[in-house]
N, C-alpha and C positions, 0 to 999 in steps of 0.2 A: 745362276739357277739353283745352286745349293742354298743360298740365303733364302730364297723363296720357299723352298722345301722345308728348311730349317724352322722358319717363322710359322709357317702354316701347319706344321705337323703337332704342335702344342696345344691346339684348341683355340677357342675364342678367348679364353682367359690370358694366355700367354701372348697371343697376337694383340690383344688390347694393351698389355703391359709394354709390348715392343712399341707400339704406336705412340703411347704416352711417353715413353723413354726417348724416343726419336724426337718428339715435340719439345720435351724439356731440354734435350741436348742442344737442339737447334736454337731455341729461344736464348739459351744461356750464351751460346756461340755468337749470336746476334747481337747480344748486349755486351760483348767483348769480355766475358767472363770465362776465360779459356779453362782455368783450372776446374771451375764448376761444371763446364761442359763435358770435360774429360771424366771427371767423377761421375756425372750423370750417365754418361756412356757406358762406363765400366760397371756401374751399379745396375743398370738395365740388363747388360749382358750376363752379370753373375746371377741376377734373379731368373733370367730366362734359362740359363744352365741349370740352376737348382729345379726350376719347374720341370725341364726336360728329363733331368735325372730321376725325379720322383715319378714322372709318368713312364719312363722306361722300366724302372724297378717295379711298378705296380703292374705294368702290363705283362712283363716277361719273368718278374721274380729275380732272384739272385742266381740265375742260370747264367751260362756263358754268354748267350745271346743278350740278356739283360744287362750284363755288365759292359759288353761291347757297345751296345747302343748308348748307355749312360756315358761311357768314355768317349765316344764319338761326339755326343751332344756337348761335353765339356770342352773338348778340343775344338769343336766348331765355335763356340763361344769365345774362346781364347784367340783363335785366328781372326775372327770378326773384330775383337777388341784390338788385336794388334794391328790390322788393317786401318781400323778408325784412329787409333793413336798416331799412325804414320801420317795420317791427313792433317794433324795440327801442326801448323808451321813453327810454333814456339818450341816443340819438341825437336823438330828436324834441325832447327837453328842452334839449340843447346846442345844436343848429343848426335852429332852427324855420323860418328863411327858406330855408335849403338843402333842407329836408325838402319844402316846398311846390314848390320847383323840380323836386325829384327826382319828386315825385308828378305833377306836370305832364308831365315827360318820360316818365314811365311810361305815362300815358294817351295821349301823343302817339305813342308808338313801339309800342303794342299791336298795332294792325291790321297793321302790317308783319311781325310775327312770327306772330300767331294765324292770320292768312288763309292763308299758305302752308302752315304746318303742318296746320292743319285740312283744307285742300284736299287735300293729299298724302295725308293718312290717309283721307279719304273715298274716294280713287281706290283705296288699297290694301285698304281695308275691303271694298268691294263692286266688282263688275264695272264697267268703265268705261262700260257703257251705262246704268247706274242711278247713276253718281256725281254727275251734275249735280243730281239731286234732294237727295242729301245735302248737296252744297256749298250749295244753295238754303236748306235748313233752317239750316245753319250761319250763312249770311249774314244771314238774317231774324233769327236770334238775335243776332247781333252788332249789327245795325241797331237791335234793341229796346233792347239794353244801352248802345249808344254814341250814341244819337239825342238824349238830354237832357244838358244841362250837369249836372255832378257837382260837389257841394259839397265843399270840402277837409276832409280829416280833422282838421286843425289849426284849431280855431276861433279861437285868439288871433292868428293871422296873417291879415290881412285884405287884400283888394283895395282900391284907392283908393275904389270905390264902396261899400265897407263890408261886402260880401258875400264870404265866401271862396268860391274856386272853383278846383277842381283841374282842371277841364276846361270852359273857357268855351264859350259857344254856338258861336263861329267854329271852334274846335278840334273840338268835338263833330260839327259839320257836316262838316269835313275827315276825321274818322275814318270817319264813315259813307260819304263818297264813296270813301275808301280801301279801306274793306271790301267795297264792291260793285266797284271798278275792278280791284283788284289780282288776284283769281283768273283773269280773262281774260288778264292781262299774263303771270302765271305759267304759264298754259295754253300761251300762244304761245312762251314761253322753253322 
């Protein structure tokens, strides 16, 4: 859901850029030009991040809210790029330990991006008198998704205990707390 909100919040120009970038990335991947597809994906995401930063700063100025919105959009693009990079099999085969580290970083940083984006979108979606119901639904969903430890997608890289883990129990608990505590913080800011 965060990706849909992120892509649609930039307007038609950034949405068209995203569609074009996805088409170029898919075409290069289909033609077996893996490095070109990876570069096209990251180029698209960097262009989207730059567009969102400019939009945020033009809308809110250099206030705290404008800088938070700009930082959130950059972090969202970085997380999308990390997730996209993890889907390239050549990267997974060449750098297995780094892939597990990136996967852990992806799980660790997800609440810090998804929570404000989904909270702000629920405020924009509905009037502020009912927005807290939407935020509650989003947070319950995030709690269900982040409450349990997640196994790593790379089976051959193991933890010392023998079980691969992309999101260990402590990190899952921290994610849950962050998902529940960040919306009031962003509401105060």
